[in-house]
C-alpha positions as CSV (number, residue, x, y, z in Angstrom):
1,M,6.1,26.0,-20.0
2,S,4.4,23.1,-18.2
3,I,4.6,20.6,-15.4
4,I,4.0,16.9,-15.9
5,T,3.6,14.3,-13.2
6,I,3.6,10.5,-13.8
7,S,2.3,8.0,-11.4
8,R,3.5,4.5,-12.1
9,G,3.9,1.0,-10.7
10,S,7.0,-1.2,-10.7
11,Y,8.0,-2.4,-14.2
12,S,5.3,-0.3,-15.8
13,R,7.9,1.5,-18.0
14,G,6.8,4.8,-16.4
15,K,10.3,5.8,-15.4
16,E,11.4,5.2,-19.0
17,V,8.5,7.3,-20.3
18,A,9.3,10.1,-17.9
19,E,13.0,10.2,-18.9
20,K,12.3,10.2,-22.6
21,L,9.6,12.8,-22.2
22,A,11.9,15.1,-20.3
23,K,14.6,14.7,-22.9
24,A,12.2,15.5,-25.7
25,L,11.0,18.6,-24.0
26,N,14.3,19.6,-22.5
27,Y,12.7,19.6,-19.1
28,Q,14.2,18.6,-15.7
29,C,13.3,15.0,-14.7
30,L,12.8,14.5,-11.0
31,S,11.9,11.6,-8.6
32,R,14.6,10.5,-6.1
33,E,15.6,14.0,-5.4
34,I,12.4,14.8,-3.6
35,I,12.7,11.7,-1.4
36,L,16.2,12.6,-0.6
37,E,15.2,16.0,0.6
38,A,12.4,14.6,2.7
39,S,14.7,12.1,4.3
40,E,17.2,14.8,5.2
41,Q,14.4,16.8,6.9
42,F,13.3,13.6,8.7
43,N,16.9,13.0,9.7
44,I,16.6,9.3,8.7
45,P,18.6,7.5,6.0
46,E,17.0,7.7,2.5
47,L,17.0,3.9,2.2
48,K,14.7,3.5,5.2
49,L,12.4,6.2,3.9
50,V,12.3,4.6,0.4
51,R,11.6,1.2,2.1
52,A,8.7,2.8,3.9
53,I,7.3,4.1,0.7
54,H,7.6,0.8,-1.2
55,D,6.4,-1.2,1.8
56,A,3.8,-0.5,4.4
57,P,4.5,2.9,6.0
58,T,5.2,1.4,9.4
59,I,8.6,3.1,9.8
60,L,6.8,6.5,10.1
61,D,4.9,5.2,13.1
62,R,8.2,5.1,15.1
63,F,8.4,8.9,14.9
64,T,6.3,11.4,16.8
65,S,3.7,12.7,14.3
66,G,5.5,10.7,11.6
67,K,2.7,10.8,9.1
68,E,2.1,14.5,9.4
69,R,5.9,15.3,9.3
70,F,6.5,13.1,6.2
71,I,3.6,14.7,4.3
72,A,4.8,18.2,5.2
73,F,8.4,17.6,4.2
74,F,7.6,15.8,1.0
75,R,5.0,18.4,0.0
76,A,7.4,21.3,0.7
77,A,10.2,19.7,-1.3
78,L,7.9,18.8,-4.2
79,L,6.2,22.1,-4.6
80,T,9.4,24.1,-4.2
81,H,10.9,22.1,-7.2
82,L,7.8,22.4,-9.3
83,Q,7.9,26.2,-9.0
84,Q,10.8,26.1,-11.5
85,D,8.3,25.0,-14.1
86,N,9.3,22.8,-17.1
87,V,9.5,19.7,-14.9
88,V,8.6,16.0,-15.3
89,F,8.1,14.3,-12.0
90,H,7.6,10.5,-11.7
91,G,7.0,8.5,-8.6
92,L,5.5,9.0,-5.2
93,G,2.2,10.7,-4.7
94,S,2.6,14.1,-6.5
95,H,-0.9,13.9,-7.9
96,F,-2.4,14.0,-4.4
97,F,-1.0,17.5,-3.9
98,L,-1.7,19.0,-7.4
99,Q,-5.4,18.5,-8.1
100,Q,-6.1,22.3,-7.8
101,F,-3.6,23.3,-10.5
102,P,-5.2,23.0,-13.9
103,H,-1.9,23.5,-15.8
104,V,-0.3,20.4,-14.3
105,L,-0.7,17.4,-16.6
106,K,-1.3,14.4,-14.4
107,I,-0.7,11.0,-15.9
108,R,-1.0,7.4,-14.8
109,I,1.1,4.7,-16.5
110,S,0.2,1.0,-16.3
111,A,1.3,-2.2,-17.9
112,D,0.1,-5.8,-18.3
113,L,0.9,-7.9,-15.2
114,E,2.4,-10.8,-17.2
115,D,4.8,-8.3,-19.0
116,R,5.8,-7.0,-15.6
117,V,6.3,-10.6,-14.4
118,R,8.7,-11.3,-17.2
119,E,10.7,-8.2,-16.4
120,E,10.9,-9.2,-12.7
121,M,11.9,-12.7,-13.6
122,A,14.7,-11.5,-15.8
123,R,16.0,-8.9,-13.3
124,E,15.9,-11.1,-10.2
125,N,16.4,-14.5,-11.8
126,I,13.4,-16.0,-10.1
127,P,10.5,-18.2,-11.3
128,A,7.2,-16.8,-12.6
129,D,5.1,-17.6,-9.5
130,E,7.5,-15.8,-7.2
131,A,7.8,-12.8,-9.5
132,R,4.0,-12.6,-9.8
133,M,3.6,-12.8,-6.0
134,I,6.2,-10.0,-5.5
135,L,4.5,-7.7,-7.9
136,V,0.9,-8.3,-6.6
137,N,2.1,-7.6,-3.1
138,D,4.1,-4.5,-4.2
139,D,1.0,-3.1,-5.9
140,A,-1.1,-3.7,-2.8
141,E,1.4,-2.0,-0.5
142,R,1.8,1.0,-2.8
143,R,-2.0,1.4,-2.9
144,R,-2.2,1.0,0.9
145,W,0.5,3.6,1.3
146,G,-1.6,6.2,-0.7
147,Q,-4.7,5.4,1.3
148,Q,-3.0,5.4,4.8
149,I,-0.7,8.4,4.3
150,F,-2.6,10.6,1.8
151,G,-6.1,9.3,2.4
152,Q,-6.7,8.6,-1.3
153,D,-6.6,5.7,-3.7
154,S,-3.8,6.0,-6.3
155,W,-5.8,3.8,-8.6
156,N,-8.7,6.4,-8.7
157,P,-8.9,7.6,-12.4
158,L,-10.3,10.9,-11.3
159,L,-6.9,11.9,-10.0
160,Y,-5.5,11.9,-13.5
161,D,-5.9,13.8,-16.8
162,M,-4.7,10.8,-18.8
163,M,-4.2,7.1,-18.2
164,L,-1.9,5.2,-20.6
165,H,-1.5,1.4,-20.8
166,I,1.8,0.1,-22.0
167,G,0.7,-3.0,-23.8
168,N,0.3,-2.7,-27.5
169,M,1.5,0.8,-27.1
170,S,5.2,1.3,-27.0
171,V,7.1,3.7,-24.7
172,D,7.9,6.0,-27.7
173,E,4.2,6.0,-28.7
174,A,3.2,6.9,-25.1
175,V,5.7,9.8,-25.2
176,S,4.3,11.0,-28.5
177,I,0.8,11.1,-27.1
178,I,1.9,13.0,-24.0
179,L,3.9,15.5,-26.1
180,H,0.8,16.2,-28.2
181,T,-1.4,16.6,-25.1
182,V,1.0,18.9,-23.1
183,A,1.1,21.2,-26.1
184,Q,-2.5,22.1,-25.6
185,P,-3.2,25.6,-24.2
186,C,-4.9,24.3,-21.0
187,F,-1.6,22.7,-19.8
188,K,0.5,25.9,-20.2
189,S,1.4,27.8,-17.1
190,T,-0.1,31.3,-16.7
191,P,0.8,34.1,-14.4
192,E,-2.3,33.2,-12.3
193,S,-1.4,29.4,-12.1
194,C,2.2,30.3,-11.2
195,R,1.0,32.6,-8.4
196,M,-1.3,29.8,-7.1
197,L,1.7,27.4,-7.1
198,A,3.9,30.0,-5.4
199,D,1.3,30.5,-2.6
200,E,0.9,26.7,-2.1
201,A,4.7,26.2,-2.0
202,L,5.1,28.9,0.6
203,S,2.3,27.3,2.7
204,A,4.0,24.0,2.4
205,Q,7.4,25.4,3.5
206,V,5.8,27.2,6.5
207,E,4.0,24.0,7.5
208,A,7.2,21.9,7.2
209,S,8.9,24.5,9.5
210,L,6.1,24.2,12.1
211,V,4.9,20.5,12.0
212,K,7.4,19.1,14.5
213,A,6.2,21.6,17.2
214,F,2.6,21.7,16.0
215,P,1.6,18.4,14.3
216,K,-1.9,19.6,13.4
217,V,-0.9,22.9,11.9
218,V,-2.9,24.2,9.0
219,V,-1.4,27.0,6.8
220,D,-2.7,29.2,4.0
221,S,-0.8,31.9,2.2
222,A,-1.4,34.7,-0.3
223,H,1.2,37.0,-1.7
224,G,3.6,36.4,1.2
225,E,1.1,36.7,3.9
226,V,0.7,33.4,5.8
227,F,-2.3,32.4,8.0
228,V,-1.3,29.8,10.6
229,N,-3.8,27.8,12.6
230,V,-2.4,25.7,15.5
231,R,-3.8,23.7,18.3
232,G,-3.1,25.0,21.8
233,S,-4.3,26.5,25.0
234,L,-5.8,29.9,24.8
235,A,-4.2,30.7,28.1
236,D,-0.8,30.2,26.4
237,E,-1.8,32.0,23.2
238,K,0.9,34.7,23.3
239,N,3.8,32.2,23.9
240,I,2.5,30.0,21.1
241,E,2.3,33.0,18.7
242,N,5.9,34.0,19.6
243,K,7.1,30.4,19.0
244,V,5.5,30.3,15.6
245,R,7.1,33.6,14.6
246,R,10.6,32.4,15.8
247,L,10.3,29.2,13.8
248,L,9.4,31.1,10.7
249,E,12.1,33.7,10.9
250,K,14.2,32.0,8.2
251,V,11.5,31.0,5.8
252,V,12.1,32.9,2.6
253,G,9.1,34.7,1.2
254,V,7.1,35.2,4.4
255,K,6.2,38.9,4.6
256,K,3.4,38.9,7.3
257,I,2.2,36.2,9.8
258,Q,-1.2,35.8,11.3
259,V,-1.5,33.2,14.0
260,N,-4.8,31.7,15.2
261,V,-4.7,29.4,18.2
262,V,-7.5,26.8,18.1
263,P,-8.4,25.4,21.6
264,F,-7.7,21.7,22.2
265,M,-10.7,19.4,21.8
266,V,-11.3,16.1,23.5
267,E,-10.6,14.1,20.3
268,D,-7.2,15.8,20.0
């Protein structure tokens, strides 16, 4: 039982690798489903959210605490799905949230620019120069998205366990390499790694439930006990604590709540 995440650029064949890999392992293959859940939480159309992901994230600036809310909704949806185990996820930013889980195999797929240009030309029926400009801009925007929203560079090799270049290597060969790698004991889930993921998923669900009311909320959890840190006035501490508890009444898995009100600072 394992979890595999694949980061990819457009026309890198990463989607094809993910789908063939999931089929070979009989795993669930996820991508769009997470974005759809996040868009439903945001109460904006999926198309607009996808556009924000593939372009600059300016659409999030139109919403109060848009960045914080998007991260919370996306993280909660992602981690909840990954708890099922036996999952291949490809696409947006999963590797940013999974660095602490050793049993998650994190992969980056890349391809030659000129190969990608030919794919874009064929799909859009456009000349090479136009296709190349589109792809270069798309790469820059995706990289900027990671830096602005998640505070990390998606091209950083330290985020991944494996980087594969689809050039001389075929998609089937890439899948074969990944199959061999994921079979190693270090990438098998254990009771301890599953518990870590369950705690992190609960923290994410709690944060998503609170982020609209408390944009700077920080949550930790262990075995169903959640520790909530929120900004607020100490004079209003009791009301804040009661509001937190009301907002978390329907979050499954919460057994005990501890609330810590952190006084507002000038920079807030």
